[in-house]
PDB file of N, CA, C and O in Angstrom:
ATOM      1  N   MET A   1      15.567  10.827  -5.112  1.00  0.00           N
ATOM      2  CA  MET A   1      15.184  10.346  -3.734  1.00  0.00           C
ATOM      3  C   MET A   1      13.697  11.012  -3.424  1.00  0.00           C
ATOM      4  O   MET A   1      13.343  11.889  -4.212  1.00  0.00           O
ATOM      5  N   ALA A   2      13.011  10.749  -2.596  1.00  0.00           N
ATOM      6  CA  ALA A   2      11.760  11.367  -2.403  1.00  0.00           C
ATOM      7  C   ALA A   2      11.691  11.477  -0.950  1.00  0.00           C
ATOM      8  O   ALA A   2      12.439  10.736  -0.312  1.00  0.00           O
ATOM      9  N   MET A   3      10.786  12.414  -0.207  1.00  0.00           N
ATOM     10  CA  MET A   3      10.530  12.344   1.044  1.00  0.00           C
ATOM     11  C   MET A   3       9.411  13.333   1.364  1.00  0.00           C
ATOM     12  O   MET A   3       9.024  14.105   0.487  1.00  0.00           O
ATOM     13  N   THR A   4       8.878  13.339   2.589  1.00  0.00           N
ATOM     14  CA  THR A   4       7.838  14.280   2.637  1.00  0.00           C
ATOM     15  C   THR A   4       8.089  15.623   3.214  1.00  0.00           C
ATOM     16  O   THR A   4       9.158  15.777   3.805  1.00  0.00           O
ATOM     17  N   PRO A   5       7.293  16.581   3.135  1.00  0.00           N
ATOM     18  CA  PRO A   5       7.698  18.092   3.189  1.00  0.00           C
ATOM     19  C   PRO A   5       8.099  18.311   4.819  1.00  0.00           C
ATOM     20  O   PRO A   5       8.882  19.227   5.070  1.00  0.00           O
ATOM     21  N   SER A   6       7.553  17.451   5.982  1.00  0.00           N
ATOM     22  CA  SER A   6       7.755  17.256   7.145  1.00  0.00           C
ATOM     23  C   SER A   6       8.777  16.328   7.950  1.00  0.00           C
ATOM     24  O   SER A   6       9.188  16.417   9.107  1.00  0.00           O
ATOM     25  N   GLY A   7       9.051  15.387   6.914  1.00  0.00           N
ATOM     26  CA  GLY A   7      10.028  14.683   7.276  1.00  0.00           C
ATOM     27  C   GLY A   7       9.764  13.409   7.962  1.00  0.00           C
ATOM     28  O   GLY A   7      10.545  12.666   8.556  1.00  0.00           O
ATOM     29  N   GLU A   8       8.393  13.303   7.739  1.00  0.00           N
ATOM     30  CA  GLU A   8       7.728  12.099   8.537  1.00  0.00           C
ATOM     31  C   GLU A   8       7.712  11.023   7.694  1.00  0.00           C
ATOM     32  O   GLU A   8       7.897  11.319   6.513  1.00  0.00           O
ATOM     33  N   THR A   9       7.542   9.835   7.945  1.00  0.00           N
ATOM     34  CA  THR A   9       7.573   8.727   7.255  1.00  0.00           C
ATOM     35  C   THR A   9       6.657   8.548   6.371  1.00  0.00           C
ATOM     36  O   THR A   9       5.478   8.822   6.594  1.00  0.00           O
ATOM     37  N   ILE A  10       7.166   7.978   5.059  1.00  0.00           N
ATOM     38  CA  ILE A  10       6.357   8.113   3.690  1.00  0.00           C
ATOM     39  C   ILE A  10       5.306   6.874   3.719  1.00  0.00           C
ATOM     40  O   ILE A  10       5.885   5.802   3.546  1.00  0.00           O
ATOM     41  N   THR A  11       4.031   6.772   3.880  1.00  0.00           N
ATOM     42  CA  THR A  11       3.562   5.759   4.060  1.00  0.00           C
ATOM     43  C   THR A  11       2.495   5.592   2.708  1.00  0.00           C
ATOM     44  O   THR A  11       2.006   6.577   2.156  1.00  0.00           O
ATOM     45  N   LEU A  12       2.260   4.374   2.335  1.00  0.00           N
ATOM     46  CA  LEU A  12       1.677   3.956   1.156  1.00  0.00           C
ATOM     47  C   LEU A  12       0.269   3.024   1.775  1.00  0.00           C
ATOM     48  O   LEU A  12       0.244   2.049   2.526  1.00  0.00           O
ATOM     49  N   THR A  13      -1.003   3.900   1.008  1.00  0.00           N
ATOM     50  CA  THR A  13      -2.175   2.966   1.382  1.00  0.00           C
ATOM     51  C   THR A  13      -3.139   2.469   0.326  1.00  0.00           C
ATOM     52  O   THR A  13      -3.630   3.186  -0.547  1.00  0.00           O
ATOM     53  N   ALA A  14      -3.387   1.047   0.502  1.00  0.00           N
ATOM     54  CA  ALA A  14      -4.281   0.781  -0.957  1.00  0.00           C
ATOM     55  C   ALA A  14      -5.884   1.094  -0.659  1.00  0.00           C
ATOM     56  O   ALA A  14      -6.589   0.776   0.299  1.00  0.00           O
ATOM     57  N   GLN A  15      -6.153   1.787  -1.773  1.00  0.00           N
ATOM     58  CA  GLN A  15      -7.651   2.184  -1.558  1.00  0.00           C
ATOM     59  C   GLN A  15      -8.363   1.519  -2.784  1.00  0.00           C
ATOM     60  O   GLN A  15      -7.881   1.529  -3.917  1.00  0.00           O
ATOM     61  N   ALA A  16      -9.417   1.008  -2.487  1.00  0.00           N
ATOM     62  CA  ALA A  16     -10.505   0.572  -3.602  1.00  0.00           C
ATOM     63  C   ALA A  16     -11.180   1.748  -4.186  1.00  0.00           C
ATOM     64  O   ALA A  16     -11.476   2.700  -3.464  1.00  0.00           O
ATOM     65  N   ILE A  17     -11.432   1.741  -5.401  1.00  0.00           N
ATOM     66  CA  ILE A  17     -12.139   2.727  -5.923  1.00  0.00           C
ATOM     67  C   ILE A  17     -13.410   2.151  -6.464  1.00  0.00           C
ATOM     68  O   ILE A  17     -13.530   1.725  -7.613  1.00  0.00           O
ATOM     69  N   GLY A  18     -14.455   2.172  -5.454  1.00  0.00           N
ATOM     70  CA  GLY A  18     -15.852   1.639  -5.564  1.00  0.00           C
ATOM     71  C   GLY A  18     -16.001   0.323  -4.561  1.00  0.00           C
ATOM     72  O   GLY A  18     -15.132  -0.342  -3.997  1.00  0.00           O
ATOM     73  N   PRO A  19     -17.410   0.215  -4.563  1.00  0.00           N
ATOM     74  CA  PRO A  19     -17.659  -0.861  -3.449  1.00  0.00           C
ATOM     75  C   PRO A  19     -17.061  -1.984  -3.417  1.00  0.00           C
ATOM     76  O   PRO A  19     -16.192  -2.202  -4.261  1.00  0.00           O
ATOM     77  N   GLY A  20     -17.381  -2.959  -2.442  1.00  0.00           N
ATOM     78  CA  GLY A  20     -17.027  -4.086  -2.090  1.00  0.00           C
ATOM     79  C   GLY A  20     -15.682  -4.840  -1.924  1.00  0.00           C
ATOM     80  O   GLY A  20     -15.539  -6.043  -2.145  1.00  0.00           O
ATOM     81  N   LEU A  21     -14.744  -4.013  -1.522  1.00  0.00           N
ATOM     82  CA  LEU A  21     -13.322  -4.369  -1.066  1.00  0.00           C
ATOM     83  C   LEU A  21     -13.147  -3.431   0.239  1.00  0.00           C
ATOM     84  O   LEU A  21     -12.760  -2.263   0.249  1.00  0.00           O
ATOM     85  N   PRO A  22     -13.602  -4.392   1.555  1.00  0.00           N
ATOM     86  CA  PRO A  22     -12.698  -3.608   2.652  1.00  0.00           C
ATOM     87  C   PRO A  22     -11.672  -3.563   2.840  1.00  0.00           C
ATOM     88  O   PRO A  22     -11.002  -4.380   2.209  1.00  0.00           O
ATOM     89  N   ALA A  23     -10.955  -2.655   3.754  1.00  0.00           N
ATOM     90  CA  ALA A  23      -9.501  -2.512   4.055  1.00  0.00           C
ATOM     91  C   ALA A  23      -9.034  -3.901   4.499  1.00  0.00           C
ATOM     92  O   ALA A  23      -8.036  -4.483   4.073  1.00  0.00           O
ATOM     93  N   SER A  24      -9.866  -4.330   5.381  1.00  0.00           N
ATOM     94  CA  SER A  24      -9.439  -5.846   5.739  1.00  0.00           C
ATOM     95  C   SER A  24      -8.934  -7.030   5.215  1.00  0.00           C
ATOM     96  O   SER A  24      -8.280  -7.937   5.731  1.00  0.00           O
ATOM     97  N   GLN A  25      -9.488  -6.797   3.757  1.00  0.00           N
ATOM     98  CA  GLN A  25      -8.978  -7.735   3.071  1.00  0.00           C
ATOM     99  C   GLN A  25      -7.987  -7.425   2.113  1.00  0.00           C
ATOM    100  O   GLN A  25      -7.802  -8.073   1.082  1.00  0.00           O
ATOM    101  N   ILE A  26      -7.222  -6.223   2.539  1.00  0.00           N
ATOM    102  CA  ILE A  26      -6.091  -5.915   1.635  1.00  0.00           C
ATOM    103  C   ILE A  26      -4.861  -5.889   2.699  1.00  0.00           C
ATOM    104  O   ILE A  26      -5.048  -5.481   3.845  1.00  0.00           O
ATOM    105  N   ARG A  27      -3.719  -6.303   2.297  1.00  0.00           N
ATOM    106  CA  ARG A  27      -2.250  -6.412   3.006  1.00  0.00           C
ATOM    107  C   ARG A  27      -1.399  -6.053   1.995  1.00  0.00           C
ATOM    108  O   ARG A  27      -1.416  -6.490   0.844  1.00  0.00           O
ATOM    109  N   LEU A  28      -0.284  -4.837   2.696  1.00  0.00           N
ATOM    110  CA  LEU A  28       0.721  -4.379   2.027  1.00  0.00           C
ATOM    111  C   LEU A  28       1.806  -4.666   3.102  1.00  0.00           C
ATOM    112  O   LEU A  28       1.642  -4.679   4.322  1.00  0.00           O
ATOM    113  N   ALA A  29       2.893  -4.882   2.435  1.00  0.00           N
ATOM    114  CA  ALA A  29       4.319  -5.257   2.864  1.00  0.00           C
ATOM    115  C   ALA A  29       5.402  -4.745   2.359  1.00  0.00           C
ATOM    116  O   ALA A  29       5.493  -4.483   1.160  1.00  0.00           O
ATOM    117  N   ASN A  30       6.349  -4.543   3.212  1.00  0.00           N
ATOM    118  CA  ASN A  30       7.750  -4.557   2.553  1.00  0.00           C
ATOM    119  C   ASN A  30       8.640  -6.008   2.362  1.00  0.00           C
ATOM    120  O   ASN A  30       9.844  -5.958   2.108  1.00  0.00           O
ATOM    121  N   SER A  31       8.032  -7.090   2.489  1.00  0.00           N
ATOM    122  CA  SER A  31       8.554  -8.437   2.207  1.00  0.00           C
ATOM    123  C   SER A  31       7.801  -9.321   2.190  1.00  0.00           C
ATOM    124  O   SER A  31       6.702  -8.956   2.609  1.00  0.00           O
ATOM    125  N   LEU A  32       7.837 -10.402   1.888  1.00  0.00           N
ATOM    126  CA  LEU A  32       7.187 -11.474   1.845  1.00  0.00           C
ATOM    127  C   LEU A  32       6.641 -12.243   3.346  1.00  0.00           C
ATOM    128  O   LEU A  32       5.567 -12.790   3.596  1.00  0.00           O
ATOM    129  N   SER A  33       7.710 -12.055   4.092  1.00  0.00           N
ATOM    130  CA  SER A  33       7.610 -12.469   5.423  1.00  0.00           C
ATOM    131  C   SER A  33       6.684 -11.412   6.145  1.00  0.00           C
ATOM    132  O   SER A  33       5.807 -11.696   6.961  1.00  0.00           O
ATOM    133  N   GLU A  34       6.961 -10.375   5.790  1.00  0.00           N
ATOM    134  CA  GLU A  34       6.141  -9.282   6.647  1.00  0.00           C
ATOM    135  C   GLU A  34       4.309  -9.317   6.002  1.00  0.00           C
ATOM    136  O   GLU A  34       3.461  -8.714   6.661  1.00  0.00           O
ATOM    137  N   LEU A  35       3.950  -9.978   4.864  1.00  0.00           N
ATOM    138  CA  LEU A  35       2.882  -9.873   4.500  1.00  0.00           C
ATOM    139  C   LEU A  35       1.828 -10.590   5.684  1.00  0.00           C
ATOM    140  O   LEU A  35       0.750 -10.064   5.960  1.00  0.00           O
ATOM    141  N   ALA A  36       2.161 -11.478   6.138  1.00  0.00           N
ATOM    142  CA  ALA A  36       1.059 -12.530   7.210  1.00  0.00           C
ATOM    143  C   ALA A  36       0.501 -11.334   8.201  1.00  0.00           C
ATOM    144  O   ALA A  36      -0.635 -11.266   8.669  1.00  0.00           O
ATOM    145  N   HIS A  37       1.675 -10.337   8.419  1.00  0.00           N
ATOM    146  CA  HIS A  37       1.129  -9.761   9.685  1.00  0.00           C
ATOM    147  C   HIS A  37       0.401  -7.901   8.995  1.00  0.00           C
ATOM    148  O   HIS A  37      -0.175  -7.106   9.738  1.00  0.00           O
ATOM    149  N   GLY A  38       0.668  -7.654   7.482  1.00  0.00           N
ATOM    150  CA  GLY A  38       0.511  -6.272   7.061  1.00  0.00           C
ATOM    151  C   GLY A  38      -0.742  -6.205   7.396  1.00  0.00           C
ATOM    152  O   GLY A  38      -1.315  -7.148   7.942  1.00  0.00           O
ATOM    153  N   GLY A  39      -1.525  -4.670   7.000  1.00  0.00           N
ATOM    154  CA  GLY A  39      -2.803  -4.222   7.016  1.00  0.00           C
ATOM    155  C   GLY A  39      -2.669  -3.387   5.714  1.00  0.00           C
ATOM    156  O   GLY A  39      -1.806  -3.645   4.874  1.00  0.00           O
ATOM    157  N   ALA A  40      -3.561  -2.377   5.586  1.00  0.00           N
ATOM    158  CA  ALA A  40      -4.131  -1.785   4.237  1.00  0.00           C
ATOM    159  C   ALA A  40      -2.985  -0.612   4.036  1.00  0.00           C
ATOM    160  O   ALA A  40      -2.953   0.083   3.020  1.00  0.00           O
ATOM    161  N   SER A  41      -1.866  -0.450   5.338  1.00  0.00           N
ATOM    162  CA  SER A  41      -0.870   0.358   4.933  1.00  0.00           C
ATOM    163  C   SER A  41       0.285   0.272   5.247  1.00  0.00           C
ATOM    164  O   SER A  41       0.442  -0.279   6.336  1.00  0.00           O
ATOM    165  N   VAL A  42       1.427   0.677   4.608  1.00  0.00           N
ATOM    166  CA  VAL A  42       2.878   0.241   4.847  1.00  0.00           C
ATOM    167  C   VAL A  42       3.630   1.542   4.786  1.00  0.00           C
ATOM    168  O   VAL A  42       3.489   2.510   4.039  1.00  0.00           O
ATOM    169  N   ALA A  43       4.560   1.278   5.882  1.00  0.00           N
ATOM    170  CA  ALA A  43       5.489   2.819   5.744  1.00  0.00           C
ATOM    171  C   ALA A  43       6.665   2.321   4.973  1.00  0.00           C
ATOM    172  O   ALA A  43       6.849   1.114   4.815  1.00  0.00           O
ATOM    173  N   ILE A  44       7.441   3.206   4.504  1.00  0.00           N
ATOM    174  CA  ILE A  44       8.705   2.824   3.549  1.00  0.00           C
ATOM    175  C   ILE A  44       9.777   3.415   3.782  1.00  0.00           C
ATOM    176  O   ILE A  44      10.800   3.241   3.119  1.00  0.00           O
ATOM    177  N   GLY A  45       9.633   4.482   5.128  1.00  0.00           N
ATOM    178  CA  GLY A  45      10.940   5.187   5.539  1.00  0.00           C
ATOM    179  C   GLY A  45      10.855   6.648   4.933  1.00  0.00           C
ATOM    180  O   GLY A  45      10.201   7.021   3.960  1.00  0.00           O
ATOM    181  N   GLN A  46      11.554   7.259   5.630  1.00  0.00           N
ATOM    182  CA  GLN A  46      11.594   8.929   5.753  1.00  0.00           C
ATOM    183  C   GLN A  46      11.822   9.569   4.761  1.00  0.00           C
ATOM    184  O   GLN A  46      11.195  10.573   4.422  1.00  0.00           O
ATOM    185  N   VAL A  47      13.034   8.914   3.990  1.00  0.00           N
ATOM    186  CA  VAL A  47      13.329   9.200   2.433  1.00  0.00           C
ATOM    187  C   VAL A  47      13.543   7.950   1.669  1.00  0.00           C
ATOM    188  O   VAL A  47      14.106   6.948   2.110  1.00  0.00           O
ATOM    189  N   VAL A  48      13.030   8.103   0.447  1.00  0.00           N
ATOM    190  CA  VAL A  48      13.371   6.764  -0.230  1.00  0.00           C
ATOM    191  C   VAL A  48      13.999   7.165  -1.477  1.00  0.00           C
ATOM    192  O   VAL A  48      13.688   8.205  -2.057  1.00  0.00           O
ATOM    193  N   SER A  49      14.954   6.281  -1.930  1.00  0.00           N
ATOM    194  CA  SER A  49      16.077   6.584  -3.183  1.00  0.00           C
ATOM    195  C   SER A  49      15.794   5.274  -4.072  1.00  0.00           C
ATOM    196  O   SER A  49      16.327   4.236  -3.681  1.00  0.00           O
ATOM    197  N   GLY A  50      15.140   5.238  -5.032  1.00  0.00           N
ATOM    198  CA  GLY A  50      15.466   4.218  -6.282  1.00  0.00           C
ATOM    199  C   GLY A  50      13.907   3.630  -5.610  1.00  0.00           C
ATOM    200  O   GLY A  50      13.088   4.231  -4.916  1.00  0.00           O
ATOM    201  N   MET A  51      13.900   2.061  -6.193  1.00  0.00           N
ATOM    202  CA  MET A  51      12.694   1.461  -6.405  1.00  0.00           C
ATOM    203  C   MET A  51      12.462   0.717  -4.878  1.00  0.00           C
ATOM    204  O   MET A  51      13.371   0.434  -4.096  1.00  0.00           O
ATOM    205  N   GLN A  52      11.433   0.549  -4.728  1.00  0.00           N
ATOM    206  CA  GLN A  52      11.024  -0.414  -3.508  1.00  0.00           C
ATOM    207  C   GLN A  52      10.189  -1.443  -3.658  1.00  0.00           C
ATOM    208  O   GLN A  52       9.153  -1.368  -4.320  1.00  0.00           O
ATOM    209  N   ALA A  53      10.553  -2.392  -3.101  1.00  0.00           N
ATOM    210  CA  ALA A  53       9.809  -3.867  -3.476  1.00  0.00           C
ATOM    211  C   ALA A  53       8.596  -3.576  -2.321  1.00  0.00           C
ATOM    212  O   ALA A  53       8.821  -3.095  -1.211  1.00  0.00           O
ATOM    213  N   LEU A  54       7.340  -3.952  -2.801  1.00  0.00           N
ATOM    214  CA  LEU A  54       6.092  -4.047  -2.221  1.00  0.00           C
ATOM    215  C   LEU A  54       5.589  -5.023  -2.564  1.00  0.00           C
ATOM    216  O   LEU A  54       5.485  -5.318  -3.754  1.00  0.00           O
ATOM    217  N   TRP A  55       5.049  -5.935  -1.360  1.00  0.00           N
ATOM    218  CA  TRP A  55       3.821  -6.994  -1.761  1.00  0.00           C
ATOM    219  C   TRP A  55       2.543  -6.746  -1.364  1.00  0.00           C
ATOM    220  O   TRP A  55       2.192  -6.293  -0.274  1.00  0.00           O
ATOM    221  N   LEU A  56       1.857  -7.059  -2.291  1.00  0.00           N
ATOM    222  CA  LEU A  56       0.260  -6.832  -2.065  1.00  0.00           C
ATOM    223  C   LEU A  56      -0.617  -8.300  -1.845  1.00  0.00           C
ATOM    224  O   LEU A  56      -0.356  -9.264  -2.564  1.00  0.00           O
ATOM    225  N   GLN A  57      -1.348  -8.351  -1.114  1.00  0.00           N
ATOM    226  CA  GLN A  57      -2.036  -9.517  -1.004  1.00  0.00           C
ATOM    227  C   GLN A  57      -3.626  -9.067  -1.160  1.00  0.00           C
ATOM    228  O   GLN A  57      -3.715  -7.978  -0.592  1.00  0.00           O
ATOM    229  N   VAL A  58      -4.803  -9.419  -1.647  1.00  0.00           N
ATOM    230  CA  VAL A  58      -5.953  -9.270  -1.682  1.00  0.00           C
ATOM    231  C   VAL A  58      -6.686 -10.730  -1.166  1.00  0.00           C
ATOM    232  O   VAL A  58      -6.681 -11.622  -2.014  1.00  0.00           O
ATOM    233  N   GLU A  59      -7.191 -10.985  -0.110  1.00  0.00           N
ATOM    234  CA  GLU A  59      -7.945 -11.852   0.329  1.00  0.00           C
ATOM    235  C   GLU A  59      -9.268 -11.931  -0.462  1.00  0.00           C
ATOM    236  O   GLU A  59     -10.104 -11.077  -0.165  1.00  0.00           O
ATOM    237  N   ASP A  60      -9.532 -12.662  -1.252  1.00  0.00           N
ATOM    238  CA  ASP A  60     -10.606 -12.736  -2.002  1.00  0.00           C
ATOM    239  C   ASP A  60     -11.659 -13.774  -1.855  1.00  0.00           C
ATOM    240  O   ASP A  60     -12.532 -13.867  -2.718  1.00  0.00           O
ATOM    241  N   ALA A  61     -11.639 -14.521  -0.876  1.00  0.00           N
ATOM    242  CA  ALA A  61     -12.604 -15.269  -0.634  1.00  0.00           C
ATOM    243  C   ALA A  61     -14.007 -14.485  -0.516  1.00  0.00           C
ATOM    244  O   ALA A  61     -14.105 -13.554   0.282  1.00  0.00           O
ATOM    245  N   GLY A  62     -15.137 -14.894  -1.360  1.00  0.00           N
ATOM    246  CA  GLY A  62     -16.347 -14.203  -1.256  1.00  0.00           C
ATOM    247  C   GLY A  62     -16.408 -12.966  -1.952  1.00  0.00           C
ATOM    248  O   GLY A  62     -17.283 -12.113  -1.802  1.00  0.00           O
ATOM    249  N   LEU A  63     -15.205 -12.899  -2.899  1.00  0.00           N
ATOM    250  CA  LEU A  63     -15.681 -11.757  -4.007  1.00  0.00           C
ATOM    251  C   LEU A  63     -15.620 -12.503  -5.391  1.00  0.00           C
ATOM    252  O   LEU A  63     -14.906 -13.427  -5.781  1.00  0.00           O
ATOM    253  N   ASP A  64     -16.597 -11.795  -5.983  1.00  0.00           N
ATOM    254  CA  ASP A  64     -16.522 -12.037  -7.649  1.00  0.00           C
ATOM    255  C   ASP A  64     -15.399 -11.638  -8.183  1.00  0.00           C
ATOM    256  O   ASP A  64     -14.683 -10.701  -7.827  1.00  0.00           O
ATOM    257  N   ASP A  65     -15.230 -12.543  -9.245  1.00  0.00           N
ATOM    258  CA  ASP A  65     -13.931 -12.367 -10.222  1.00  0.00           C
ATOM    259  C   ASP A  65     -13.946 -10.631 -10.523  1.00  0.00           C
ATOM    260  O   ASP A  65     -15.035 -10.104 -10.750  1.00  0.00           O
ATOM    261  N   GLY A  66     -12.883  -9.924 -10.511  1.00  0.00           N
ATOM    262  CA  GLY A  66     -12.550  -8.528 -10.902  1.00  0.00           C
ATOM    263  C   GLY A  66     -13.294  -7.403  -9.833  1.00  0.00           C
ATOM    264  O   GLY A  66     -13.267  -6.174  -9.893  1.00  0.00           O
ATOM    265  N   GLN A  67     -13.929  -8.249  -8.888  1.00  0.00           N
ATOM    266  CA  GLN A  67     -14.458  -7.009  -8.128  1.00  0.00           C
ATOM    267  C   GLN A  67     -13.551  -6.104  -7.515  1.00  0.00           C
ATOM    268  O   GLN A  67     -14.062  -5.058  -7.116  1.00  0.00           O
ATOM    269  N   TYR A  68     -12.260  -6.258  -7.331  1.00  0.00           N
ATOM    270  CA  TYR A  68     -10.929  -5.420  -6.842  1.00  0.00           C
ATOM    271  C   TYR A  68     -10.157  -5.012  -7.889  1.00  0.00           C
ATOM    272  O   TYR A  68      -8.946  -4.859  -7.730  1.00  0.00           O
ATOM    273  N   ALA A  69     -10.678  -4.818  -8.915  1.00  0.00           N
ATOM    274  CA  ALA A  69      -9.828  -4.722 -10.402  1.00  0.00           C
ATOM    275  C   ALA A  69      -9.454  -2.999  -9.992  1.00  0.00           C
ATOM    276  O   ALA A  69      -8.420  -2.428 -10.339  1.00  0.00           O
ATOM    277  N   ASN A  70     -10.289  -2.539  -9.385  1.00  0.00           N
ATOM    278  CA  ASN A  70      -9.926  -0.917  -9.232  1.00  0.00           C
ATOM    279  C   ASN A  70      -9.380  -0.361  -7.948  1.00  0.00           C
ATOM    280  O   ASN A  70      -9.811   0.593  -7.299  1.00  0.00           O
ATOM    281  N   LEU A  71      -8.016  -1.390  -7.628  1.00  0.00           N
ATOM    282  CA  LEU A  71      -7.366  -0.792  -6.518  1.00  0.00           C
ATOM    283  C   LEU A  71      -6.141  -0.034  -7.109  1.00  0.00           C
ATOM    284  O   LEU A  71      -5.547  -0.214  -8.172  1.00  0.00           O
ATOM    285  N   SER A  72      -5.931   0.894  -6.082  1.00  0.00           N
ATOM    286  CA  SER A  72      -4.811   1.721  -6.118  1.00  0.00           C
ATOM    287  C   SER A  72      -3.957   2.116  -4.808  1.00  0.00           C
ATOM    288  O   SER A  72      -4.417   1.939  -3.679  1.00  0.00           O
ATOM    289  N   LEU A  73      -2.858   2.586  -5.008  1.00  0.00           N
ATOM    290  CA  LEU A  73      -1.793   2.790  -3.865  1.00  0.00           C
ATOM    291  C   LEU A  73      -1.685   4.341  -3.902  1.00  0.00           C
ATOM    292  O   LEU A  73      -1.440   4.966  -4.934  1.00  0.00           O
ATOM    293  N   VAL A  74      -1.883   4.889  -2.718  1.00  0.00           N
ATOM    294  CA  VAL A  74      -1.672   6.505  -2.617  1.00  0.00           C
ATOM    295  C   VAL A  74      -0.986   6.747  -1.246  1.00  0.00           C
ATOM    296  O   VAL A  74      -1.216   6.171  -0.182  1.00  0.00           O
ATOM    297  N   SER A  75       0.005   7.837  -1.542  1.00  0.00           N
ATOM    298  CA  SER A  75       0.848   7.939  -0.415  1.00  0.00           C
ATOM    299  C   SER A  75       0.610   9.359   0.156  1.00  0.00           C
ATOM    300  O   SER A  75      -0.043  10.141  -0.535  1.00  0.00           O
ATOM    301  N   ASN A  76       1.108   9.779   1.419  1.00  0.00           N
ATOM    302  CA  ASN A  76       1.201  10.859   1.915  1.00  0.00           C
ATOM    303  C   ASN A  76       1.876  11.785   0.700  1.00  0.00           C
ATOM    304  O   ASN A  76       2.387  11.422  -0.359  1.00  0.00           O
ATOM    305  N   GLU A  77       1.683  13.111   1.254  1.00  0.00           N
ATOM    306  CA  GLU A  77       2.336  13.991   0.174  1.00  0.00           C
ATOM    307  C   GLU A  77       3.820  13.881   0.617  1.00  0.00           C
ATOM    308  O   GLU A  77       4.264  13.907   1.765  1.00  0.00           O
ATOM    309  N   ILE A  78       4.631  13.724  -0.823  1.00  0.00           N
ATOM    310  CA  ILE A  78       6.037  13.554  -1.025  1.00  0.00           C
ATOM    311  C   ILE A  78       6.312  14.708  -2.350  1.00  0.00           C
ATOM    312  O   ILE A  78       5.620  15.251  -3.211  1.00  0.00           O
ATOM    313  N   TYR A  79       7.891  14.704  -1.889  1.00  0.00           N
ATOM    314  CA  TYR A  79       8.443  15.604  -3.282  1.00  0.00           C
ATOM    315  C   TYR A  79       9.917  14.887  -3.297  1.00  0.00           C
ATOM    316  O   TYR A  79      10.528  14.259  -2.432  1.00  0.00           O
ATOM    317  N   GLU A  80      10.244  15.266  -4.717  1.00  0.00           N
ATOM    318  CA  GLU A  80      11.421  14.799  -5.080  1.00  0.00           C
ATOM    319  C   GLU A  80      12.615  15.584  -4.622  1.00  0.00           C
ATOM    320  O   GLU A  80      12.553  16.803  -4.783  1.00  0.00           O
ATOM    321  N   VAL A  81      13.547  15.144  -4.149  1.00  0.00           N
ATOM    322  CA  VAL A  81      14.941  15.956  -3.660  1.00  0.00           C
ATOM    323  C   VAL A  81      15.947  15.838  -4.740  1.00  0.00           C
ATOM    324  O   VAL A  81      17.056  16.356  -4.611  1.00  0.00           O
TER     325      VAL A  81
END
């Protein structure tokens, strides 16, 4: 299990390493149906146990091939319990 030190919600945020990919072109969600309304961050709960399904969509209209190759997911501070 994982949780934050303060008990707040664990949040994942998509971050592009390098220029060219604004956050408005990235969507994260907990399910495919939520992807249409997703943003660059997604909350996955206060305590996480086991694997979590995540959906990631990059709107690549106008981007060159590979321009979003350096995309990473970052969480707020968490620890294993």
